[in-house]
C-alpha positions in Angstrom: -27.0 141.1 131.1 -23.5 142.5 130.9 -21.5 144.5 128.3 -19.6 142.4 125.7 -16.2 143.2 124.3 -13.5 141.4 122.3 -9.7 141.6 122.6 -8.0 144.8 121.7 -11.1 146.8 122.1 -11.1 150.1 124.1 -13.1 150.0 127.3 -14.2 153.4 128.5 -16.8 155.0 130.7 -17.4 157.0 133.8 -17.3 156.4 137.5 -19.6 158.5 139.7 -19.1 158.9 143.4 -21.8 160.6 145.5 -21.3 160.9 149.3 -24.2 160.9 151.7 -25.9 164.3 151.5 -24.5 166.7 154.0 -21.4 164.6 154.7 -18.0 164.6 153.2 -16.0 161.5 152.0 -12.3 161.5 153.0 -10.2 159.2 150.9 -6.6 158.3 150.3 -7.1 158.0 146.5 -9.5 156.6 144.0 -8.5 154.0 141.4 -10.1 151.7 138.8 -8.7 148.3 137.8 -9.4 146.1 134.8 -8.9 142.5 135.9 -9.0 139.2 134.1 -9.5 136.4 136.7 -9.7 132.6 136.9 -11.5 131.0 139.9 -11.2 127.3 140.5 -14.2 126.2 142.5 -12.2 123.7 144.6 -10.1 126.7 145.6 -13.0 129.0 146.0 -12.1 132.5 147.1 -8.7 132.5 145.5 -8.6 134.4 142.2 -5.7 134.0 139.7 -5.2 137.3 137.8 -3.9 137.0 134.3 -4.7 140.6 133.3 -4.4 143.6 135.7 -4.4 147.2 134.6 -4.7 150.1 137.0 -5.8 153.7 136.4 -5.6 156.3 139.2 -8.7 158.5 139.1 -8.1 160.9 142.0 -5.3 161.9 144.5 -6.0 161.8 148.3 -8.6 164.4 149.3 -12.2 165.0 150.2 -15.5 164.7 148.2 -18.4 166.9 149.2 -20.8 166.3 146.3 -21.3 163.9 143.4 -18.1 163.7 141.4 -17.7 161.9 138.0 -14.4 160.5 136.7 -14.0 159.4 133.1 -11.8 156.4 132.5 -10.3 154.6 129.5 -8.4 151.3 128.9 -7.3 151.5 125.3 -6.8 148.4 123.0 -6.8 146.0 126.0 -5.4 142.6 125.3 -8.0 140.1 126.5 -6.7 136.8 125.2 -9.2 134.4 126.7 -13.0 134.2 126.4 -15.3 134.6 129.4 -16.2 131.1 130.6 -18.5 129.8 133.4 -18.1 126.1 133.7 -18.7 123.2 136.2 -15.5 123.7 138.2 -14.0 126.9 136.9 -15.0 130.5 136.0 -13.0 132.9 133.9 -14.3 136.4 134.2 -13.4 140.1 133.5 -14.3 142.9 135.9 -13.9 146.6 136.4 -13.1 147.3 140.1 -13.2 150.7 141.7 -11.5 151.2 145.1 -11.9 154.3 147.3 -9.0 154.1 149.8 -9.7 155.2 153.4 -7.3 155.4 156.3 -9.2 154.3 159.4 -12.1 152.3 158.1 -12.2 149.8 155.3 -11.8 150.9 151.7 -15.0 151.1 149.6 -14.9 148.6 146.7 -17.4 148.1 143.9 -17.0 145.9 140.8 -18.8 145.2 137.6 -18.5 142.2 135.4 -18.2 142.4 131.6 -18.0 139.6 129.0 -15.3 138.9 126.4 -16.0 137.0 123.2 -13.2 136.4 120.7 -13.7 135.5 117.1 -11.8 133.4 114.6 -11.6 133.2 110.8 -12.5 130.0 109.0 -9.5 127.6 109.4 -7.4 127.2 106.3 -6.8 123.5 107.1 -9.8 121.5 108.2 -9.3 117.8 107.7 -12.1 115.3 107.7 -12.5 112.6 110.4 -12.4 109.0 109.4 -12.7 106.2 112.0 -13.6 102.6 112.3 -15.6 100.7 115.0 -15.0 97.0 115.1 -15.8 93.9 117.1 -13.9 90.9 115.7 -16.2 88.8 113.4 -19.3 90.6 114.8 -19.4 94.2 113.7 -17.4 96.5 111.4 -18.4 100.1 110.9 -16.7 103.0 109.2 -17.8 106.6 109.8 -16.7 109.8 108.3 -17.3 113.5 109.2 -16.7 116.2 106.6 -14.4 118.2 108.9 -12.8 118.3 112.4 -13.2 122.1 113.2 -16.7 123.6 113.7 -18.0 127.0 114.5 -20.7 127.4 117.2 -23.6 127.6 114.6 -22.2 125.0 112.2 -23.7 121.7 111.0 -22.0 118.3 111.5 -22.3 116.4 108.3 -21.1 112.8 107.8 -21.9 109.3 106.9 -21.8 105.9 108.6 -21.1 102.7 106.6 -22.0 99.2 107.9 -19.4 96.7 106.5 -20.2 93.8 108.7 -23.2 93.3 111.0 -23.6 90.1 113.0 -25.0 91.4 116.2 -28.6 92.7 116.7 -28.3 96.5 116.9 -31.2 98.2 118.6 -30.3 101.8 118.0 -27.4 104.2 117.3 -26.9 107.8 118.4 -24.4 110.6 118.2 -23.4 112.6 121.3 -21.6 115.9 121.8 -19.6 115.7 124.9 -17.7 118.5 126.7 -14.8 117.6 128.9 -13.6 120.3 131.4 -10.2 119.7 133.1 -9.2 121.9 136.0 -6.0 122.0 138.1 -2.9 120.0 137.6 -1.1 116.9 138.8 -2.9 115.1 141.6 -5.3 118.0 141.9 -6.7 117.6 138.4 -10.5 117.4 138.2 -12.2 116.2 135.1 -15.9 116.7 134.4 -17.5 115.2 131.3 -21.0 116.5 130.3 -23.2 115.2 127.5 -24.7 118.3 125.8 -26.5 116.6 122.9 -27.9 113.2 122.0 -29.0 112.8 118.4 -30.6 109.5 117.3 -29.1 108.3 114.0 -30.9 105.0 113.6 -33.6 103.0 115.3 -33.6 99.3 114.3 -31.2 96.8 112.8 -29.0 97.8 109.8 -27.9 95.4 107.2 -24.5 95.0 105.6 -23.8 97.6 103.0 -26.2 100.1 104.4 -25.1 103.7 105.0 -26.7 106.3 107.3 -26.3 110.0 106.7 -25.5 112.4 109.6 -26.7 116.0 109.8 -26.5 117.5 113.2 -27.2 121.3 113.7 -25.2 122.8 116.5 -27.3 126.0 116.9 -29.7 124.6 119.6 -26.8 123.7 122.0 -25.0 125.9 124.4 -21.4 125.4 123.2 -18.3 127.4 123.8 -15.1 127.6 121.8 -12.4 125.0 122.7 -10.1 126.2 125.4 -6.6 124.6 125.5 -4.6 124.9 128.7 -5.8 128.4 129.7 -3.1 130.0 131.8 -2.1 126.5 133.0 -5.4 126.4 135.0 -8.0 124.6 132.8 -9.0 123.2 129.4 -12.3 122.7 127.7 -12.5 120.1 124.9 -15.3 118.7 122.8 -15.9 115.2 121.4 -18.2 113.5 119.0 -19.2 110.2 120.6 -20.8 107.5 118.4 -22.9 105.1 120.6 -24.2 101.7 119.4 -26.7 99.8 121.6 -27.5 96.1 120.9 -30.6 94.2 121.9 -29.0 93.1 125.2 -28.4 96.8 126.0 -24.6 96.5 125.6 -23.1 99.7 124.5 -20.2 100.2 122.0 -18.8 103.6 121.4 -16.0 105.5 119.6 -15.2 109.1 120.2 -13.1 111.7 118.4 -12.1 115.2 119.5 -13.4 118.2 117.5 -12.4 121.8 117.7 -15.0 124.5 118.3 -14.5 128.2 117.5 -16.5 131.4 117.4 -16.8 132.4 113.7 -16.0 136.0 112.7 -18.9 136.7 110.4 -17.8 139.0 107.5 -20.5 141.3 106.0 -22.1 139.9 102.8 -21.5 142.0 99.7 -24.6 143.0 97.8 
């Protein structure tokens, strides 16, 4: 469990430093940093800072007993959400450093989480696509929109215009594609997060199948597009058709995920 914030919030608190009883702590200064970092797992140990703010808490001196320092980072711009993926981690930390001359500095850090919210998009076009195998199969499918919040419902319909192969079943998948790095060092991981059976058995020409898939049970994140030129996270709806010989036909379309800013309901 970590504290959660959103961009432009003020992050404030206290740092307490207590030396070992009966001993003094000599230092060359105390500071606290607010850091936003990206860590690529194939480059583990190297952190890319996209946010770095420093506050000096104390000038060089000595600490004889517990000392408490208040700190405040006001209206901090934190443009990206915290993300913990397969090959990449984006995190925010508060790091306190007690500088010392002859021995190593004392460093302590604490993570916190950032979640950013969006309003309902003003433009949200429907998705219409076709799946076809010449003279064997022709399907049209339609989803009511292309942008979904994390607790939304995917609503659509699938129409069978031509069916000359024996279909065994059909399902809808939600896939997450995480891309990290760039150029020859690009790593792509595709993960199937949900499988939802739409139909079991053979359809006939003219039949239509309704789609209603609730997103709440699945651990989704907002779409991340080219975050600091380090990584992207995209989501796809993948329609899979399996025939009686276990051949698979599929068609996928990208969707946009966002975290909805819920406005209070008026009474």
